[in-house]
N, C-alpha and C positions, 0 to 999 in steps of 0.2 A: 336412476342414479346420475347425478350431475358430474361430469368430468372436471377435474381440477384444471385451472387455466395453465397455459404454457408458461413455464417459469424456468428460464435458462440458467444453468449453472456451469456449463462447459461450452467449448467452441471447437468446431471442426475446421482445420486449416489445411489448405493445399499449397503446394509450392507456388501456384499462380497468385496466391494472396500475399506472398512475401516480396519485399523490396529492400534496397539498400538505403539506409538512413544515416548518413554521416559515418560510414564504416561499420555499422552494425545492421543485422537483419531485423527488420520490423514487419508487422503484419497490417495490411489494409483491412479495417473492419468491414468495408463494403463487400469484400470477397471472401469473408469467413462466415460460416453458418453456425448460428446459435443452437445449442442442444439442451434438451430437457431430460433430466435423469428421473426415470419413473421408479423411484425407490427412496426409502428414508435413510439408507446407509450408503456405503461406498461402492456397492455393486448394483447393477441393474441395466435395463435397456436405455439407450440414449436415442431420443427422438428429435428429428428436425421439426421445425414448426409445421411444415407441410404434413409430415407423417403423423404428428400428434393431433392436429386439428381435423385431418381427413381420415383418421383411423387406418392409416397405412402401416404395414409391418416395418419396424426398424431393422437396420442391418448391423448396428454397432452396439456391442455389449461391453460395459465397464465391469471388470472383475478386480476389486481391490487395487485400483490405480492403474491397471493394465487394460488395454482396449483390444477387443477382437472384432474382426470384420472390416478393418481398415484396408484401403488400397495403398500401393507403394508410395504414392505421392501425398499421402494424408497423415495427419497426426491430430490428436485431441489434447487440449489443455483445459484446465479449469478456468472458468471466467473469473477475472480478478475481483476481489472484494477488498477495496483499498481503504485504509484507515490512516488517519493522522493521530499520533499520540504525543502529548507534550509532558515532559518529565522535569521536575525541579532538579537543577544541577548546579545551583549557586555554590554549594559546599565544595565543589571541585575546582572552583576558580581561585587562583592565587594572586592575581594582579590586584594590588591594593587600590589602584585608581578605579578599576572596574567595580570592586566591592563597595567603594565609597559612593559611587554614582548610581548604583542600582540597589533596589530593594529585593528583587526576585529575578532569577535568570532560569529560563527553561530551554532544554534541548528539544527540538522539533524533529520527529521521525515519521517516515511513511513505511507502511508494510502491507503485505497481502494477507488478510486474515484467513484465506483458504489454504495458504501455503505453510505447511509445518515442516520444519527442518530438524533432523537429529544430528547434532554437532557435538561429538565426544560425550554424549550423554544419552541415557535412556529417555529422559524427559523431552517431549516435543518443545521446540522453540520457534519463535518468529524471527525472520531475518529483517532487521530494521535498517533502513537507509537514512543516514543523517542529512537533514536539510539545512540546519542552521540553528542559531539561538535567537530567542525573543526575550525581552526583559521589560521590567518596570523601572522608571527612574526613581531614585530615592529623594530627589529634590529638583527644583528648577535649575536647568543648566544653561550656560551661554552657548551660542552657536559653535564656538571653538571647542568647548568642552564636549558638546554632543558629537561633533565630528571626530574628535579624538577618541571618545568612548566607542563609537561605531567601528573605528579602525582597530582598536584594541580587541574588540570582540570578534571581528572578522579574522584577525590574526590567530586568536585562540581557536576559533572554529576550524581554521585551516590545519590545526594540529590534531583534530579529533579523528577517530577512526570513521571511515566512510560507512562501514557495515558493522553492526553489532548484533548479538544474539541474546534474546530475552526469553525466559520461560513463558510458555503459553498461559499458564495460570496467573503469573505475575502481571502480564499485560492485560489479560481479560479482567483482572481485578481493577486495574487502572481505568479500563474503559467502562466500568460501572458508573463512573462519573463522566459527564459530558461537558464540553465547552464549545462556545460558538466560534465559527471561523473568524480569525483575526483577533481573538481574545485569549488571554491566559486563563488557565484553570483557577478555580477558587481555592482548591486545595493543592496537594503536592503533585498531582497528575490527573490527566483527563484526556479525552480524545473525541473524534467524530469521524463518521463515514464520509468518503469523498466519491462523488460521481465522476466517472471517466468515460471517454469514448473508446479507449483502447480495449482490446480483447485478450491481450496477454500481459503478464505481470511486468516484464521489462519495459514494454511500451508505456504501461500505465505509470510506472515510476518516472520515466522520462517526461511524461505529460505533467505529472504533479510537480516535478522539479522545476519545470518551466513556469507553472502557475505560481509556485512559491517565489521564484525570482521576480515575478511581475507584481505580486500583491501580498506576499507573506500570509499564508493561510492561517 
């Protein structure tokens, strides 16, 4: 019987892997160990690459989100599975100039698809971080009109909630449609998976926020 390839879904973090990044604690991926969950559900043994590939006994067991066998300076977190979702939000804009100069406006959000949150509801939700708005022009604009429109939308984005919560089923339905990086969806919503080097969710969000500022995903 052929053994399945090592497929990491979690990461083992020690205090030695942590560092201060602008006032927040971040994790250096070079000092974190990827872990493979030998199970199809939320419980099972977690193997390091060395343990898995060399048939060594693991020491960490995951039992419904809790971890046994950890040392005092260790913790385990799920490896981020980061996604961008773009949602049609033009109906929420009231600025007549913005509405006149755009044909479509989408809110762009990033979230970890492995992270489910229960927020005042029995239904699992995703925690979406707002990155900004993207839009199509309704017509050709002058440079001054374009600059004014950009400023108006930036001001509007500044009034949006930084974090929002959407039902898992709603977002998963949106992600049934895909769009390319740098493009708007064909329909009302779509998304795509984003590769990151970070090994924890907060670091991955910061990484994607920087990428968005540079190129607008």
